[in-house]
Every structure is written in C-alpha cells, then in structure tokens.
C-alpha positions as CSV (number, residue, x, y, z in Angstrom):
1,M,-35.9,105.3,-9.5
2,P,-33.0,106.9,-7.6
3,S,-30.9,109.5,-9.3
4,Q,-27.3,109.0,-10.3
5,I,-26.3,111.3,-7.4
6,E,-28.3,109.2,-5.0
7,N,-26.7,106.0,-6.3
8,K,-23.2,107.5,-6.0
9,Q,-23.9,108.6,-2.4
10,Q,-25.1,105.1,-1.5
11,E,-21.9,103.6,-3.0
12,I,-19.9,105.9,-0.7
13,I,-22.0,105.1,2.4
14,D,-21.6,101.3,1.6
15,E,-17.8,101.7,1.2
16,F,-17.4,103.6,4.5
17,S,-19.5,101.1,6.4
18,I,-16.7,98.5,5.8
19,F,-14.3,100.4,8.1
20,D,-14.5,100.0,11.8
21,D,-12.8,103.2,13.0
22,W,-12.1,106.7,11.9
23,M,-8.4,106.2,11.3
24,E,-9.2,103.7,8.6
25,K,-11.8,106.1,7.2
26,Y,-9.3,108.9,7.1
27,E,-6.8,106.7,5.3
28,Y,-9.5,105.8,2.8
29,I,-10.3,109.5,2.3
30,I,-6.6,110.2,1.6
31,E,-6.6,107.3,-1.0
32,L,-9.7,108.9,-2.7
33,G,-7.8,112.1,-3.0
34,K,-5.4,110.4,-5.3
35,E,-8.2,109.7,-7.7
36,L,-9.3,113.3,-7.8
37,P,-9.7,114.7,-11.3
38,Q,-6.7,117.1,-11.3
39,I,-7.1,120.7,-12.1
40,N,-4.6,122.1,-14.7
41,N,-1.8,124.0,-12.9
42,S,-2.5,127.0,-15.1
43,K,-6.0,127.1,-13.5
44,K,-4.7,127.3,-9.9
45,T,-5.7,131.0,-9.7
46,D,-7.0,133.0,-6.8
47,D,-10.5,133.2,-8.4
48,R,-10.7,129.4,-8.2
49,L,-9.7,129.2,-4.6
50,I,-12.6,128.1,-2.3
51,E,-13.1,130.8,0.4
52,G,-13.5,129.5,3.9
53,C,-11.1,126.6,3.7
54,Q,-8.1,126.5,6.0
55,S,-6.1,124.6,3.3
56,R,-5.8,125.9,-0.3
57,V,-8.5,124.2,-2.5
58,W,-8.8,125.1,-6.1
59,L,-11.9,124.2,-8.1
60,D,-12.6,124.5,-11.8
61,A,-16.0,123.8,-13.4
62,E,-17.2,123.7,-16.9
63,V,-20.3,122.4,-18.7
64,V,-19.7,119.6,-21.2
65,D,-22.8,118.3,-23.1
66,G,-25.1,119.7,-20.5
67,K,-23.2,118.1,-17.6
68,M,-20.9,119.6,-15.0
69,N,-17.3,118.7,-15.2
70,F,-15.2,119.5,-12.1
71,T,-11.5,119.4,-11.5
72,A,-9.8,120.4,-8.2
73,D,-6.7,120.2,-6.1
74,S,-5.6,120.9,-2.6
75,D,-2.4,121.3,-0.7
76,A,-3.7,119.1,2.1
77,I,-4.2,115.4,1.7
78,I,-7.4,115.1,3.8
79,T,-8.9,118.1,2.1
80,K,-8.0,116.7,-1.3
81,G,-9.9,113.5,-0.4
82,I,-12.9,115.4,0.8
83,I,-13.2,117.5,-2.4
84,G,-12.6,114.2,-4.2
85,L,-15.6,112.6,-2.5
86,L,-17.8,115.6,-3.3
87,I,-16.7,115.6,-7.0
88,R,-17.2,111.9,-7.2
89,V,-20.9,112.4,-6.3
90,L,-21.5,115.5,-8.4
91,N,-19.3,115.1,-11.5
92,H,-21.0,114.6,-14.8
93,E,-24.4,115.5,-13.5
94,S,-26.6,118.3,-14.7
95,P,-26.3,121.8,-13.1
96,K,-29.9,121.6,-11.9
97,E,-29.4,118.2,-10.2
98,I,-26.3,119.4,-8.5
99,A,-27.9,122.7,-7.3
100,T,-30.8,120.8,-5.7
101,A,-28.9,117.7,-4.5
102,D,-29.3,116.7,-0.9
103,L,-25.7,115.6,0.0
104,H,-26.9,113.4,2.9
105,F,-23.9,111.0,2.6
106,I,-21.8,113.6,4.5
107,S,-23.8,113.1,7.7
108,D,-24.6,109.4,6.9
109,I,-20.9,108.5,7.0
110,G,-20.4,110.8,10.0
111,L,-17.8,112.9,8.2
112,Q,-18.8,116.3,9.5
113,E,-18.7,115.3,13.2
114,H,-15.2,113.8,12.8
115,L,-13.7,116.9,11.3
116,S,-12.1,119.8,13.2
117,P,-14.4,122.9,13.3
118,T,-12.2,124.6,10.6
119,R,-12.3,121.5,8.3
120,A,-16.1,121.3,8.8
121,N,-16.4,124.9,7.8
122,G,-14.2,124.1,4.8
123,L,-16.4,121.2,3.9
124,A,-19.5,123.5,4.0
125,S,-17.6,126.0,1.8
126,M,-16.7,123.3,-0.7
127,V,-20.4,122.1,-1.0
128,K,-21.6,125.8,-1.3
129,R,-19.0,126.5,-4.1
130,L,-19.8,123.3,-6.1
131,K,-23.5,124.2,-5.9
132,M,-22.8,127.9,-6.8
133,E,-20.8,126.8,-9.9
134,A,-23.7,124.6,-10.9
135,L,-26.2,127.4,-10.4
136,K,-24.1,129.8,-12.3
137,S,-23.7,127.3,-15.2
138,S,-27.5,126.6,-15.1
139,I,-28.3,130.3,-15.5
140,E,-25.6,131.0,-18.1
141,S,-26.7,128.0,-20.3
142,G,-30.4,128.2,-19.6
143,L,-30.5,124.6,-18.4
C-alpha cells in the first residue's frame, strides 16, 4: 500500500499533467503558494531562513502528536509556491517518513529542469532543510 507521501506526490503529478505548457504550470505554482500554511511573523527570524535560496524563505517546524507540522513564507511568489508544494507533500507526516522520502514528483513534473539554476539550487536547499528538520525532530523525540 502506498504511503501518504506517495499518494500526495501522485496527486500533484496528476494535477500538473492537466497543463499543456510551463506558463500554466507556473501560474498553478503561484496559486498553490496562496494555500501555504503561513509562518507567524514573529518566527520570520534569521535562524529560520533557508540558506542557499536566492529569495528569502522562512521555515518553521514542530512536532505535533508525532507528526511534523511545517509553516513557511517567502518574499517571492514562485518560491512561495515551490515551498508550498513541498510542505503539501510532507506536512503531517512522521519525521522518519519525511527524512527517508523520495520526492520524485519534483522530477516527474519536470520542475527542476524548468527553474533557473539559482532557483533549482534553492529547491534543493528547501528539500534539504525540510529533511534536516525532520531528522532533528526524530532524534530529539526518539521517533
């Protein structure tokens, strides 16, 4: 039986297959950014900034009932949509599942190859930070 993470990735792959060109896909990514679980403004601190992103991206993570709960924000609309996609897949999953997840949907929808090199680096930094937060939570809580 596929994991929740796998199911959420498949939903995104299916949604992106509806669009014919990348302008439509970018518009959809921007729309998804509007659904991003917003980080509290008081948590927009330097220690929550994701290193390696051209835009400013803040990420906060906490464990609630053994599941990761992420909130984020960005000052760039595309970046906000990208972190929104990642959080949609990983939110409310266990730290262990997140740390070991294969986020193949990124390549399946062709996202990485349609980003500028700096945005692609930023995407890799976002994935790394989400997984590091999960790993850290896993170690701290012994999950």
